[in-house]
C-alpha positions, 0 to 999 in steps of 0.5 A, spaced: 514 509 506 511 515 508 505 514 514 501 518 508 501 511 504 499 508 510 493 513 512 490 513 505 490 505 504 488 504 511 486 497 511 490 494 507 495 495 512 492 491 517 495 485 516 502 488 516 500 490 523 498 484 525 505 481 522 509 486 526 503 487 533 501 480 534 497 484 539 492 488 535 485 487 534 482 489 527 476 492 531 480 497 534 485 498 527 478 500 524 477 505 530 483 508 529 483 509 521 488 511 520 490 516 526 497 516 526 497 519 534 491 514 536 496 509 532 502 511 536 497 510 543 494 504 541 502 501 539 504 503 546 497 500 549 498 494 546 505 492 548 507 496 553 511 500 550 512 508 552 509 512 547 517 514 545 519 508 544 512 506 540 513 511 535 520 508 535 518 502 532 512 505 528 518 509 524 523 503 524 516 499 521 515 504 516 522 504 513 519 497 511 516 495 503 509 497 502 505 491 502 503 487 496 495 489 498 497 497 497 502 496 491 497 491 486 491 497 488 488 499 482 490 507 485 496 505 486 497 502 479 494 507 475 498 512 479 504 508 476 502 506 470 502 514 469 508 515 472 510 510 466 508 515 461 516 518 460 517 511 456 511 512 452 512 514 445 508 521 444 501 519 441 500 513 445 496 513 451 500 509 457 492 507 460 492 504 452 492 496 452 498 492 449 496 486 445 503 483 445 502 482 453 496 479 452 491 484 455 487 484 450 483 480 445 484 485 439 488 480 435 484 473 436 491 470 434 496 472 437 498 468 443 495 472 449 492 466 452 
C-alpha cells in the first residue's frame, strides 16, 4: 500500500498501527493526523529507534495488507465498484442492485432473505 492510502484513511489504520507498535497512543495519532514525517519521528521516539530505522520499519509495514476497516470503507468500496464497470454489460449501471445477489427486494420470492 502507499502512504496516500494511510493518510486518506488515517483513523482506520489506528488498530494496525497499534498492532505493529504497541507503545503508540491514540491521542498522539490524532495529533499526527496522517503526516508522514511526524509519524516517522513519533515511531522513532516511542520505539527508541533512529529516524532512518523507524522509516525502514514503516516502509516494511506499508508492504502489508490494507486493514479491513479501510477496504470496507464506502469510499474505497465505491471506487472498487466503479473499477468493476469493465465487467458490466453495456447499458447496465455498475452501482445497480442485483436481485440474484440478495441485495434488494424488488423480487419478493427470489430467496434473498
